[in-house]
Jmol script that loads the backbone (N, CA, C; Angstrom):
load data "model"
ATOM      1  N   UNK A   1     101.405 114.462 137.808  1.00  0.00           N
ATOM      2  CA  UNK A   1     100.618 115.434 137.111  1.00  0.00           C
ATOM      3  C   UNK A   1      99.367 115.779 137.875  1.00  0.00           C
ATOM      4  N   UNK A   2      98.643 116.748 137.362  1.00  0.00           N
ATOM      5  CA  UNK A   2      97.387 117.170 137.984  1.00  0.00           C
ATOM      6  C   UNK A   2      96.267 117.114 136.957  1.00  0.00           C
ATOM      7  N   UNK A   3      95.055 116.979 137.430  1.00  0.00           N
ATOM      8  CA  UNK A   3      93.871 116.964 136.562  1.00  0.00           C
ATOM      9  C   UNK A   3      93.688 118.360 135.994  1.00  0.00           C
ATOM     10  N   UNK A   4      93.560 118.459 134.661  1.00  0.00           N
ATOM     11  CA  UNK A   4      93.372 119.768 134.031  1.00  0.00           C
ATOM     12  C   UNK A   4      91.962 119.945 133.472  1.00  0.00           C
ATOM     13  N   UNK A   5      91.234 118.833 133.300  1.00  0.00           N
ATOM     14  CA  UNK A   5      89.855 118.923 132.811  1.00  0.00           C
ATOM     15  C   UNK A   5      89.140 117.617 133.097  1.00  0.00           C
ATOM     16  N   UNK A   6      87.816 117.688 133.172  1.00  0.00           N
ATOM     17  CA  UNK A   6      86.977 116.501 133.298  1.00  0.00           C
ATOM     18  C   UNK A   6      85.799 116.679 132.361  1.00  0.00           C
ATOM     19  N   UNK A   7      85.380 115.565 131.762  1.00  0.00           N
ATOM     20  CA  UNK A   7      84.249 115.586 130.842  1.00  0.00           C
ATOM     21  C   UNK A   7      83.287 114.486 131.245  1.00  0.00           C
ATOM     22  N   UNK A   8      82.004 114.754 131.198  1.00  0.00           N
ATOM     23  CA  UNK A   8      81.000 113.765 131.578  1.00  0.00           C
ATOM     24  C   UNK A   8      79.964 113.634 130.476  1.00  0.00           C
ATOM     25  N   UNK A   9      79.471 112.410 130.282  1.00  0.00           N
ATOM     26  CA  UNK A   9      78.444 112.192 129.270  1.00  0.00           C
ATOM     27  C   UNK A   9      77.234 111.462 129.827  1.00  0.00           C
ATOM     28  N   UNK A  10      77.371 110.803 130.990  1.00  0.00           N
ATOM     29  CA  UNK A  10      76.277 110.029 131.546  1.00  0.00           C
ATOM     30  C   UNK A  10      76.181 108.636 130.949  1.00  0.00           C
ATOM     31  N   UNK A  11      77.044 108.318 129.976  1.00  0.00           N
ATOM     32  CA  UNK A  11      77.075 107.015 129.316  1.00  0.00           C
ATOM     33  C   UNK A  11      78.500 106.489 129.419  1.00  0.00           C
ATOM     34  N   UNK A  12      78.645 105.169 129.446  1.00  0.00           N
ATOM     35  CA  UNK A  12      79.979 104.580 129.491  1.00  0.00           C
ATOM     36  C   UNK A  12      80.776 105.054 128.286  1.00  0.00           C
ATOM     37  N   UNK A  13      81.980 105.570 128.526  1.00  0.00           N
ATOM     38  CA  UNK A  13      82.869 106.036 127.465  1.00  0.00           C
ATOM     39  C   UNK A  13      84.026 105.054 127.317  1.00  0.00           C
ATOM     40  N   UNK A  14      84.392 104.780 126.078  1.00  0.00           N
ATOM     41  CA  UNK A  14      85.537 103.907 125.822  1.00  0.00           C
ATOM     42  C   UNK A  14      86.237 104.380 124.561  1.00  0.00           C
ATOM     43  N   UNK A  15      87.402 103.827 124.285  1.00  0.00           N
ATOM     44  CA  UNK A  15      88.179 104.137 123.086  1.00  0.00           C
ATOM     45  C   UNK A  15      88.359 105.645 122.908  1.00  0.00           C
ATOM     46  N   UNK A  16      88.922 106.284 123.917  1.00  0.00           N
ATOM     47  CA  UNK A  16      89.149 107.731 123.907  1.00  0.00           C
ATOM     48  C   UNK A  16      90.440 108.044 123.154  1.00  0.00           C
ATOM     49  N   UNK A  17      90.404 109.083 122.320  1.00  0.00           N
ATOM     50  CA  UNK A  17      91.607 109.479 121.573  1.00  0.00           C
ATOM     51  C   UNK A  17      91.650 110.993 121.428  1.00  0.00           C
ATOM     52  N   UNK A  18      92.859 111.550 121.558  1.00  0.00           N
ATOM     53  CA  UNK A  18      93.096 112.982 121.361  1.00  0.00           C
ATOM     54  C   UNK A  18      93.664 113.177 119.963  1.00  0.00           C
ATOM     55  N   UNK A  19      93.174 114.191 119.253  1.00  0.00           N
ATOM     56  CA  UNK A  19      93.635 114.438 117.881  1.00  0.00           C
ATOM     57  C   UNK A  19      95.103 114.829 117.868  1.00  0.00           C
ATOM     58  N   UNK A  20      95.807 114.556 116.757  1.00  0.00           N
ATOM     59  CA  UNK A  20      97.214 114.948 116.653  1.00  0.00           C
ATOM     60  C   UNK A  20      97.429 116.455 116.768  1.00  0.00           C
ATOM     61  N   UNK A  21      96.406 117.235 116.433  1.00  0.00           N
ATOM     62  CA  UNK A  21      96.508 118.687 116.554  1.00  0.00           C
ATOM     63  C   UNK A  21      96.355 119.144 117.999  1.00  0.00           C
ATOM     64  N   UNK A  22      95.860 118.239 118.854  1.00  0.00           N
ATOM     65  CA  UNK A  22      95.701 118.554 120.266  1.00  0.00           C
ATOM     66  C   UNK A  22      94.511 119.427 120.588  1.00  0.00           C
ATOM     67  N   UNK A  23      93.582 119.582 119.629  1.00  0.00           N
ATOM     68  CA  UNK A  23      92.438 120.458 119.880  1.00  0.00           C
ATOM     69  C   UNK A  23      91.092 119.725 119.916  1.00  0.00           C
ATOM     70  N   UNK A  24      91.092 118.401 119.723  1.00  0.00           N
ATOM     71  CA  UNK A  24      89.868 117.608 119.749  1.00  0.00           C
ATOM     72  C   UNK A  24      90.105 116.330 120.544  1.00  0.00           C
ATOM     73  N   UNK A  25      89.023 115.844 121.172  1.00  0.00           N
ATOM     74  CA  UNK A  25      89.044 114.551 121.831  1.00  0.00           C
ATOM     75  C   UNK A  25      87.766 113.827 121.419  1.00  0.00           C
ATOM     76  N   UNK A  26      87.881 112.544 121.161  1.00  0.00           N
ATOM     77  CA  UNK A  26      86.732 111.753 120.763  1.00  0.00           C
ATOM     78  C   UNK A  26      86.621 110.572 121.712  1.00  0.00           C
ATOM     79  N   UNK A  27      85.392 110.184 122.026  1.00  0.00           N
ATOM     80  CA  UNK A  27      85.161 109.030 122.884  1.00  0.00           C
ATOM     81  C   UNK A  27      83.986 108.236 122.343  1.00  0.00           C
ATOM     82  N   UNK A  28      84.143 106.941 122.321  1.00  0.00           N
ATOM     83  CA  UNK A  28      83.053 106.047 121.939  1.00  0.00           C
ATOM     84  C   UNK A  28      82.048 106.025 123.086  1.00  0.00           C
ATOM     85  N   UNK A  29      80.756 106.160 122.740  1.00  0.00           N
ATOM     86  CA  UNK A  29      79.672 106.152 123.716  1.00  0.00           C
ATOM     87  C   UNK A  29      78.792 104.937 123.440  1.00  0.00           C
ATOM     88  N   UNK A  30      78.739 104.015 124.367  1.00  0.00           N
ATOM     89  CA  UNK A  30      77.952 102.812 124.125  1.00  0.00           C
ATOM     90  C   UNK A  30      78.562 102.037 122.971  1.00  0.00           C
ATOM     91  N   UNK A  31      77.722 101.428 122.138  1.00  0.00           N
ATOM     92  CA  UNK A  31      78.216 100.593 121.049  1.00  0.00           C
ATOM     93  C   UNK A  31      78.355 101.316 119.711  1.00  0.00           C
ATOM     94  N   UNK A  32      77.464 102.256 119.416  1.00  0.00           N
ATOM     95  CA  UNK A  32      77.434 102.800 118.057  1.00  0.00           C
ATOM     96  C   UNK A  32      77.402 104.323 117.982  1.00  0.00           C
ATOM     97  N   UNK A  33      77.852 104.994 119.025  1.00  0.00           N
ATOM     98  CA  UNK A  33      77.887 106.456 119.034  1.00  0.00           C
ATOM     99  C   UNK A  33      79.277 106.934 119.443  1.00  0.00           C
ATOM    100  N   UNK A  34      79.604 108.145 119.018  1.00  0.00           N
ATOM    101  CA  UNK A  34      80.803 108.794 119.540  1.00  0.00           C
ATOM    102  C   UNK A  34      80.508 110.261 119.776  1.00  0.00           C
ATOM    103  N   UNK A  35      81.261 110.843 120.686  1.00  0.00           N
ATOM    104  CA  UNK A  35      81.151 112.264 120.955  1.00  0.00           C
ATOM    105  C   UNK A  35      82.486 112.920 120.628  1.00  0.00           C
ATOM    106  N   UNK A  36      82.437 113.999 119.884  1.00  0.00           N
ATOM    107  CA  UNK A  36      83.612 114.789 119.528  1.00  0.00           C
ATOM    108  C   UNK A  36      83.548 116.080 120.323  1.00  0.00           C
ATOM    109  N   UNK A  37      84.636 116.404 121.010  1.00  0.00           N
ATOM    110  CA  UNK A  37      84.650 117.585 121.874  1.00  0.00           C
ATOM    111  C   UNK A  37      85.924 118.392 121.683  1.00  0.00           C
ATOM    112  N   UNK A  38      85.839 119.663 122.066  1.00  0.00           N
ATOM    113  CA  UNK A  38      87.041 120.495 122.085  1.00  0.00           C
ATOM    114  C   UNK A  38      87.946 119.985 123.192  1.00  0.00           C
ATOM    115  N   UNK A  39      89.242 120.075 122.957  1.00  0.00           N
ATOM    116  CA  UNK A  39      90.192 119.654 123.968  1.00  0.00           C
ATOM    117  C   UNK A  39      91.089 120.823 124.314  1.00  0.00           C
ATOM    118  N   UNK A  40      91.296 121.169 125.552  1.00  0.00           N
ATOM    119  CA  UNK A  40      90.925 120.420 126.746  1.00  0.00           C
ATOM    120  C   UNK A  40      89.641 120.886 127.423  1.00  0.00           C
ATOM    121  N   UNK A  41      88.874 121.811 126.830  1.00  0.00           N
ATOM    122  CA  UNK A  41      87.702 122.366 127.517  1.00  0.00           C
ATOM    123  C   UNK A  41      86.559 121.376 127.687  1.00  0.00           C
ATOM    124  N   UNK A  42      86.438 120.407 126.770  1.00  0.00           N
ATOM    125  CA  UNK A  42      85.341 119.450 126.832  1.00  0.00           C
ATOM    126  C   UNK A  42      84.059 119.942 126.203  1.00  0.00           C
ATOM    127  N   UNK A  43      84.067 121.134 125.609  1.00  0.00           N
ATOM    128  CA  UNK A  43      82.877 121.675 124.962  1.00  0.00           C
ATOM    129  C   UNK A  43      82.455 120.762 123.819  1.00  0.00           C
ATOM    130  N   UNK A  44      81.182 120.360 123.806  1.00  0.00           N
ATOM    131  CA  UNK A  44      80.675 119.413 122.815  1.00  0.00           C
ATOM    132  C   UNK A  44      80.626 120.030 121.422  1.00  0.00           C
ATOM    133  N   UNK A  45      81.161 119.315 120.448  1.00  0.00           N
ATOM    134  CA  UNK A  45      81.078 119.712 119.043  1.00  0.00           C
ATOM    135  C   UNK A  45      79.939 118.954 118.384  1.00  0.00           C
ATOM    136  N   UNK A  46      79.899 117.628 118.595  1.00  0.00           N
ATOM    137  CA  UNK A  46      78.805 116.838 118.048  1.00  0.00           C
ATOM    138  C   UNK A  46      78.800 115.452 118.667  1.00  0.00           C
ATOM    139  N   UNK A  47      77.676 114.773 118.520  1.00  0.00           N
ATOM    140  CA  UNK A  47      77.545 113.356 118.833  1.00  0.00           C
ATOM    141  C   UNK A  47      77.008 112.703 117.576  1.00  0.00           C
ATOM    142  N   UNK A  48      77.663 111.651 117.130  1.00  0.00           N
ATOM    143  CA  UNK A  48      77.259 110.962 115.903  1.00  0.00           C
ATOM    144  C   UNK A  48      76.952 109.509 116.213  1.00  0.00           C
ATOM    145  N   UNK A  49      76.132 108.903 115.357  1.00  0.00           N
ATOM    146  CA  UNK A  49      75.835 107.480 115.500  1.00  0.00           C
ATOM    147  C   UNK A  49      76.124 106.777 114.184  1.00  0.00           C
ATOM    148  N   UNK A  50      76.380 105.483 114.278  1.00  0.00           N
ATOM    149  CA  UNK A  50      76.602 104.654 113.106  1.00  0.00           C
ATOM    150  C   UNK A  50      75.604 103.511 113.149  1.00  0.00           C
ATOM    151  N   UNK A  51      75.282 102.917 111.975  1.00  0.00           N
ATOM    152  CA  UNK A  51      74.289 101.852 111.956  1.00  0.00           C
ATOM    153  C   UNK A  51      74.735 100.580 112.673  1.00  0.00           C
ATOM    154  N   UNK A  52      76.031 100.372 112.817  1.00  0.00           N
ATOM    155  CA  UNK A  52      76.540  99.167 113.479  1.00  0.00           C
ATOM    156  C   UNK A  52      77.530  99.560 114.558  1.00  0.00           C
ATOM    157  N   UNK A  53      77.837  98.637 115.412  1.00  0.00           N
ATOM    158  CA  UNK A  53      78.773  98.896 116.501  1.00  0.00           C
ATOM    159  C   UNK A  53      80.106  99.423 115.988  1.00  0.00           C
ATOM    160  N   UNK A  54      80.667 100.395 116.685  1.00  0.00           N
ATOM    161  CA  UNK A  54      82.001 100.910 116.379  1.00  0.00           C
ATOM    162  C   UNK A  54      83.009  99.991 117.055  1.00  0.00           C
ATOM    163  N   UNK A  55      83.923  99.469 116.271  1.00  0.00           N
ATOM    164  CA  UNK A  55      84.960  98.596 116.809  1.00  0.00           C
ATOM    165  C   UNK A  55      86.262  99.362 117.052  1.00  0.00           C
ATOM    166  N   UNK A  56      86.555 100.375 116.228  1.00  0.00           N
ATOM    167  CA  UNK A  56      87.784 101.158 116.389  1.00  0.00           C
ATOM    168  C   UNK A  56      87.573 102.563 115.833  1.00  0.00           C
ATOM    169  N   UNK A  57      88.295 103.536 116.414  1.00  0.00           N
ATOM    170  CA  UNK A  57      88.276 104.927 115.961  1.00  0.00           C
ATOM    171  C   UNK A  57      89.708 105.433 115.983  1.00  0.00           C
ATOM    172  N   UNK A  58      90.076 106.205 114.957  1.00  0.00           N
ATOM    173  CA  UNK A  58      91.413 106.792 114.913  1.00  0.00           C
ATOM    174  C   UNK A  58      91.363 108.134 114.192  1.00  0.00           C
ATOM    175  N   UNK A  59      92.168 109.076 114.658  1.00  0.00           N
ATOM    176  CA  UNK A  59      92.385 110.319 113.928  1.00  0.00           C
ATOM    177  C   UNK A  59      93.501 110.083 112.914  1.00  0.00           C
ATOM    178  N   UNK A  60      93.389 110.732 111.751  1.00  0.00           N
ATOM    179  CA  UNK A  60      94.495 110.720 110.795  1.00  0.00           C
ATOM    180  C   UNK A  60      95.635 111.562 111.374  1.00  0.00           C
ATOM    181  N   UNK A  61      96.877 111.333 110.924  1.00  0.00           N
ATOM    182  CA  UNK A  61      98.022 112.061 111.485  1.00  0.00           C
ATOM    183  C   UNK A  61      97.920 113.581 111.374  1.00  0.00           C
ATOM    184  N   UNK A  62      97.212 114.074 110.355  1.00  0.00           N
ATOM    185  CA  UNK A  62      97.074 115.522 110.193  1.00  0.00           C
ATOM    186  C   UNK A  62      95.805 116.069 110.849  1.00  0.00           C
ATOM    187  N   UNK A  63      95.002 115.188 111.470  1.00  0.00           N
ATOM    188  CA  UNK A  63      93.786 115.619 112.150  1.00  0.00           C
ATOM    189  C   UNK A  63      92.617 115.908 111.232  1.00  0.00           C
ATOM    190  N   UNK A  64      92.807 115.734 109.900  1.00  0.00           N
ATOM    191  CA  UNK A  64      91.715 116.007 108.946  1.00  0.00           C
ATOM    192  C   UNK A  64      90.556 115.052 109.116  1.00  0.00           C
ATOM    193  N   UNK A  65      90.872 113.784 109.360  1.00  0.00           N
ATOM    194  CA  UNK A  65      89.847 112.746 109.418  1.00  0.00           C
ATOM    195  C   UNK A  65      89.798 112.083 110.787  1.00  0.00           C
ATOM    196  N   UNK A  66      88.592 111.648 111.135  1.00  0.00           N
ATOM    197  CA  UNK A  66      88.377 110.700 112.211  1.00  0.00           C
ATOM    198  C   UNK A  66      87.770 109.485 111.527  1.00  0.00           C
ATOM    199  N   UNK A  67      88.420 108.358 111.605  1.00  0.00           N
ATOM    200  CA  UNK A  67      87.915 107.150 110.963  1.00  0.00           C
ATOM    201  C   UNK A  67      87.260 106.238 111.974  1.00  0.00           C
ATOM    202  N   UNK A  68      86.164 105.572 111.552  1.00  0.00           N
ATOM    203  CA  UNK A  68      85.509 104.568 112.381  1.00  0.00           C
ATOM    204  C   UNK A  68      85.283 103.317 111.548  1.00  0.00           C
ATOM    205  N   UNK A  69      85.440 102.164 112.184  1.00  0.00           N
ATOM    206  CA  UNK A  69      85.108 100.883 111.551  1.00  0.00           C
ATOM    207  C   UNK A  69      84.218 100.113 112.500  1.00  0.00           C
ATOM    208  N   UNK A  70      83.438  99.187 111.897  1.00  0.00           N
ATOM    209  CA  UNK A  70      82.531  98.424 112.729  1.00  0.00           C
ATOM    210  C   UNK A  70      82.164  97.083 112.156  1.00  0.00           C
ATOM    211  N   UNK A  71      81.238  96.455 112.812  1.00  0.00           N
ATOM    212  CA  UNK A  71      80.821  95.099 112.452  1.00  0.00           C
ATOM    213  C   UNK A  71      80.097  95.014 111.124  1.00  0.00           C
ATOM    214  N   UNK A  72      79.648  96.137 110.589  1.00  0.00           N
ATOM    215  CA  UNK A  72      78.924  96.134 109.313  1.00  0.00           C
ATOM    216  C   UNK A  72      79.858  96.033 108.113  1.00  0.00           C
ATOM    217  N   UNK A  73      81.163  96.194 108.309  1.00  0.00           N
ATOM    218  CA  UNK A  73      82.105  96.201 107.194  1.00  0.00           C
ATOM    219  C   UNK A  73      82.227  97.560 106.531  1.00  0.00           C
ATOM    220  N   UNK A  74      81.634  98.578 107.130  1.00  0.00           N
ATOM    221  CA  UNK A  74      81.700  99.936 106.579  1.00  0.00           C
ATOM    222  C   UNK A  74      82.765 100.735 107.321  1.00  0.00           C
ATOM    223  N   UNK A  75      83.585 101.439 106.549  1.00  0.00           N
ATOM    224  CA  UNK A  75      84.553 102.373 107.113  1.00  0.00           C
ATOM    225  C   UNK A  75      84.020 103.770 106.831  1.00  0.00           C
ATOM    226  N   UNK A  76      83.936 104.593 107.879  1.00  0.00           N
ATOM    227  CA  UNK A  76      83.475 105.971 107.703  1.00  0.00           C
ATOM    228  C   UNK A  76      84.601 106.911 108.105  1.00  0.00           C
ATOM    229  N   UNK A  77      84.717 107.972 107.328  1.00  0.00           N
ATOM    230  CA  UNK A  77      85.684 109.019 107.640  1.00  0.00           C
ATOM    231  C   UNK A  77      84.904 110.299 107.874  1.00  0.00           C
ATOM    232  N   UNK A  78      85.096 110.856 109.037  1.00  0.00           N
ATOM    233  CA  UNK A  78      84.405 112.058 109.475  1.00  0.00           C
ATOM    234  C   UNK A  78      85.402 113.206 109.465  1.00  0.00           C
ATOM    235  N   UNK A  79      84.913 114.427 109.310  1.00  0.00           N
ATOM    236  CA  UNK A  79      85.776 115.596 109.428  1.00  0.00           C
ATOM    237  C   UNK A  79      86.301 115.635 110.866  1.00  0.00           C
ATOM    238  N   UNK A  80      87.599 115.641 111.026  1.00  0.00           N
ATOM    239  CA  UNK A  80      88.205 115.587 112.349  1.00  0.00           C
ATOM    240  C   UNK A  80      87.988 116.822 113.199  1.00  0.00           C
ATOM    241  N   UNK A  81      87.513 117.902 112.598  1.00  0.00           N
ATOM    242  CA  UNK A  81      87.262 119.133 113.349  1.00  0.00           C
ATOM    243  C   UNK A  81      85.780 119.358 113.635  1.00  0.00           C
ATOM    244  N   UNK A  82      84.898 118.946 112.688  1.00  0.00           N
ATOM    245  CA  UNK A  82      83.462 119.212 112.839  1.00  0.00           C
ATOM    246  C   UNK A  82      82.635 117.971 113.131  1.00  0.00           C
ATOM    247  N   UNK A  83      83.154 116.784 112.805  1.00  0.00           N
ATOM    248  CA  UNK A  83      82.415 115.545 113.010  1.00  0.00           C
ATOM    249  C   UNK A  83      81.457 115.194 111.886  1.00  0.00           C
ATOM    250  N   UNK A  84      81.440 115.974 110.803  1.00  0.00           N
ATOM    251  CA  UNK A  84      80.551 115.673 109.677  1.00  0.00           C
ATOM    252  C   UNK A  84      81.129 114.540 108.836  1.00  0.00           C
ATOM    253  N   UNK A  85      80.254 113.676 108.296  1.00  0.00           N
ATOM    254  CA  UNK A  85      80.702 112.578 107.442  1.00  0.00           C
ATOM    255  C   UNK A  85      81.319 113.134 106.170  1.00  0.00           C
ATOM    256  N   UNK A  86      82.503 112.627 105.790  1.00  0.00           N
ATOM    257  CA  UNK A  86      83.151 113.074 104.561  1.00  0.00           C
ATOM    258  C   UNK A  86      83.261 111.957 103.534  1.00  0.00           C
ATOM    259  N   UNK A  87      83.578 110.730 103.962  1.00  0.00           N
ATOM    260  CA  UNK A  87      83.728 109.584 103.060  1.00  0.00           C
ATOM    261  C   UNK A  87      83.181 108.342 103.736  1.00  0.00           C
ATOM    262  N   UNK A  88      82.732 107.399 102.915  1.00  0.00           N
ATOM    263  CA  UNK A  88      82.269 106.129 103.440  1.00  0.00           C
ATOM    264  C   UNK A  88      82.596 105.047 102.431  1.00  0.00           C
ATOM    265  N   UNK A  89      83.181 103.944 102.896  1.00  0.00           N
ATOM    266  CA  UNK A  89      83.522 102.818 102.032  1.00  0.00           C
ATOM    267  C   UNK A  89      82.906 101.554 102.606  1.00  0.00           C
ATOM    268  N   UNK A  90      82.283 100.777 101.749  1.00  0.00           N
ATOM    269  CA  UNK A  90      81.668  99.521 102.169  1.00  0.00           C
ATOM    270  C   UNK A  90      82.517  98.381 101.629  1.00  0.00           C
ATOM    271  N   UNK A  91      82.963  97.500 102.513  1.00  0.00           N
ATOM    272  CA  UNK A  91      83.736  96.342 102.113  1.00  0.00           C
ATOM    273  C   UNK A  91      82.937  95.115 102.512  1.00  0.00           C
ATOM    274  N   UNK A  92      82.660  94.216 101.556  1.00  0.00           N
ATOM    275  CA  UNK A  92      81.794  93.066 101.856  1.00  0.00           C
ATOM    276  C   UNK A  92      82.486  92.003 102.716  1.00  0.00           C
ATOM    277  N   UNK A  93      82.754  92.344 103.954  1.00  0.00           N
ATOM    278  CA  UNK A  93      83.276  91.386 104.922  1.00  0.00           C
ATOM    279  C   UNK A  93      82.336  91.381 106.116  1.00  0.00           C
ATOM    280  N   UNK A  94      82.489  90.413 106.963  1.00  0.00           N
ATOM    281  CA  UNK A  94      81.548  90.308 108.072  1.00  0.00           C
ATOM    282  C   UNK A  94      81.737  91.392 109.126  1.00  0.00           C
ATOM    283  N   UNK A  95      82.972  91.747 109.420  1.00  0.00           N
ATOM    284  CA  UNK A  95      83.201  92.787 110.431  1.00  0.00           C
ATOM    285  C   UNK A  95      84.616  93.326 110.305  1.00  0.00           C
ATOM    286  N   UNK A  96      84.773  94.609 110.603  1.00  0.00           N
ATOM    287  CA  UNK A  96      86.097  95.237 110.659  1.00  0.00           C
ATOM    288  C   UNK A  96      86.374  95.597 112.112  1.00  0.00           C
ATOM    289  N   UNK A  97      87.609  95.344 112.553  1.00  0.00           N
ATOM    290  CA  UNK A  97      87.940  95.546 113.960  1.00  0.00           C
ATOM    291  C   UNK A  97      89.083  96.519 114.197  1.00  0.00           C
ATOM    292  N   UNK A  98      89.861  96.843 113.160  1.00  0.00           N
ATOM    293  CA  UNK A  98      91.025  97.698 113.377  1.00  0.00           C
ATOM    294  C   UNK A  98      91.154  98.712 112.252  1.00  0.00           C
ATOM    295  N   UNK A  99      91.802  99.835 112.560  1.00  0.00           N
ATOM    296  CA  UNK A  99      91.949 100.924 111.603  1.00  0.00           C
ATOM    297  C   UNK A  99      93.278 101.618 111.849  1.00  0.00           C
ATOM    298  N   UNK A 100      93.980 101.967 110.761  1.00  0.00           N
ATOM    299  CA  UNK A 100      95.245 102.690 110.861  1.00  0.00           C
ATOM    300  C   UNK A 100      95.381 103.629 109.674  1.00  0.00           C
ATOM    301  N   UNK A 101      96.129 104.709 109.870  1.00  0.00           N
ATOM    302  CA  UNK A 101      96.437 105.658 108.801  1.00  0.00           C
ATOM    303  C   UNK A 101      97.922 105.608 108.505  1.00  0.00           C
ATOM    304  N   UNK A 102      98.297 105.885 107.232  1.00  0.00           N
ATOM    305  CA  UNK A 102      99.721 106.012 106.934  1.00  0.00           C
ATOM    306  C   UNK A 102     100.211 107.339 107.523  1.00  0.00           C
ATOM    307  N   UNK A 103     101.529 107.514 107.657  1.00  0.00           N
ATOM    308  CA  UNK A 103     102.057 108.721 108.307  1.00  0.00           C
ATOM    309  C   UNK A 103     101.640 110.034 107.650  1.00  0.00           C
ATOM    310  N   UNK A 104     101.321 110.018 106.349  1.00  0.00           N
ATOM    311  CA  UNK A 104     100.896 111.237 105.652  1.00  0.00           C
ATOM    312  C   UNK A 104      99.396 111.470 105.714  1.00  0.00           C
ATOM    313  N   UNK A 105      98.630 110.480 106.129  1.00  0.00           N
ATOM    314  CA  UNK A 105      97.174 110.606 106.190  1.00  0.00           C
ATOM    315  C   UNK A 105      96.498 110.458 104.844  1.00  0.00           C
ATOM    316  N   UNK A 106      97.218 109.990 103.813  1.00  0.00           N
ATOM    317  CA  UNK A 106      96.647 109.843 102.481  1.00  0.00           C
ATOM    318  C   UNK A 106      95.966 108.496 102.281  1.00  0.00           C
ATOM    319  N   UNK A 107      96.330 107.503 103.100  1.00  0.00           N
ATOM    320  CA  UNK A 107      95.747 106.170 102.982  1.00  0.00           C
ATOM    321  C   UNK A 107      95.351 105.670 104.366  1.00  0.00           C
ATOM    322  N   UNK A 108      94.351 104.792 104.359  1.00  0.00           N
ATOM    323  CA  UNK A 108      93.917 104.152 105.600  1.00  0.00           C
ATOM    324  C   UNK A 108      93.798 102.662 105.349  1.00  0.00           C
ATOM    325  N   UNK A 109      94.005 101.878 106.387  1.00  0.00           N
ATOM    326  CA  UNK A 109      93.905 100.428 106.295  1.00  0.00           C
ATOM    327  C   UNK A 109      92.994  99.924 107.402  1.00  0.00           C
ATOM    328  N   UNK A 110      92.225  98.881 107.083  1.00  0.00           N
ATOM    329  CA  UNK A 110      91.339  98.260 108.068  1.00  0.00           C
ATOM    330  C   UNK A 110      91.483  96.750 107.972  1.00  0.00           C
ATOM    331  N   UNK A 111      91.350  96.092 109.110  1.00  0.00           N
ATOM    332  CA  UNK A 111      91.432  94.637 109.159  1.00  0.00           C
ATOM    333  C   UNK A 111      90.193  94.062 109.811  1.00  0.00           C
ATOM    334  N   UNK A 112      89.840  92.827 109.380  1.00  0.00           N
ATOM    335  CA  UNK A 112      88.607  92.251 109.892  1.00  0.00           C
ATOM    336  C   UNK A 112      88.618  90.757 110.060  1.00  0.00           C
ATOM    337  N   UNK A 113      87.393  90.217 110.174  1.00  0.00           N
ATOM    338  CA  UNK A 113      87.182  88.809 110.473  1.00  0.00           C
ATOM    339  C   UNK A 113      87.756  87.850 109.445  1.00  0.00           C
ATOM    340  N   UNK A 114      87.817  88.231 108.199  1.00  0.00           N
ATOM    341  CA  UNK A 114      88.253  87.311 107.155  1.00  0.00           C
ATOM    342  C   UNK A 114      89.766  87.232 107.021  1.00  0.00           C
ATOM    343  N   UNK A 115      90.511  87.863 107.926  1.00  0.00           N
ATOM    344  CA  UNK A 115      91.962  87.812 107.879  1.00  0.00           C
ATOM    345  C   UNK A 115      92.551  88.647 106.760  1.00  0.00           C
ATOM    346  N   UNK A 116      91.810  89.641 106.300  1.00  0.00           N
ATOM    347  CA  UNK A 116      92.270  90.509 105.215  1.00  0.00           C
ATOM    348  C   UNK A 116      92.500  91.917 105.732  1.00  0.00           C
ATOM    349  N   UNK A 117      93.409  92.634 105.079  1.00  0.00           N
ATOM    350  CA  UNK A 117      93.618  94.053 105.318  1.00  0.00           C
ATOM    351  C   UNK A 117      93.210  94.788 104.055  1.00  0.00           C
ATOM    352  N   UNK A 118      92.361  95.789 104.189  1.00  0.00           N
ATOM    353  CA  UNK A 118      91.893  96.570 103.061  1.00  0.00           C
ATOM    354  C   UNK A 118      92.514  97.959 103.189  1.00  0.00           C
ATOM    355  N   UNK A 119      93.036  98.493 102.076  1.00  0.00           N
ATOM    356  CA  UNK A 119      93.695  99.799 102.080  1.00  0.00           C
ATOM    357  C   UNK A 119      92.950 100.739 101.143  1.00  0.00           C
ATOM    358  N   UNK A 120      92.631 101.936 101.639  1.00  0.00           N
ATOM    359  CA  UNK A 120      91.919 102.944 100.847  1.00  0.00           C
ATOM    360  C   UNK A 120      92.813 104.140 100.608  1.00  0.00           C
ATOM    361  N   UNK A 121      92.674 104.720  99.426  1.00  0.00           N
ATOM    362  CA  UNK A 121      93.300 105.996  99.082  1.00  0.00           C
ATOM    363  C   UNK A 121      92.293 107.075  99.451  1.00  0.00           C
ATOM    364  N   UNK A 122      92.655 108.010 100.286  1.00  0.00           N
ATOM    365  CA  UNK A 122      91.727 109.039 100.777  1.00  0.00           C
ATOM    366  C   UNK A 122      91.794 110.326  99.980  1.00  0.00           C
ATOM    367  N   UNK A 123      92.674 110.398  99.002  1.00  0.00           N
ATOM    368  CA  UNK A 123      92.795 111.619  98.198  1.00  0.00           C
ATOM    369  C   UNK A 123      91.880 111.574  97.001  1.00  0.00           C
TER     370      UNK A 123
END
end "model"
wireframe off; spacefill off
backbone 0.3
color backbone group
């Protein structure tokens, strides 16, 4: 293949994901920020921060949501197209490290330090 685009932020980028719709790309910046950009142009849509480190980020299968989990035990769901916060759930655990959506995008699950999986209804 050939390079079709390059994006630069000046900060270490990790946990990069392309939306299922193929029109957005998100990258974790440092510990507690992410940048949402148009794909494949790289045009910046927004940069958001969270109060605690981001451990995982995932787009929902329909691209409606971008979910983030972190060490604070808070799961945030952002608009997958604009990056605005849409939902936030606080679970009293020490840290969440993983996030997944069901195939329809109606539910999300997160796992953390206490060996538990928490499932949310997003409708």
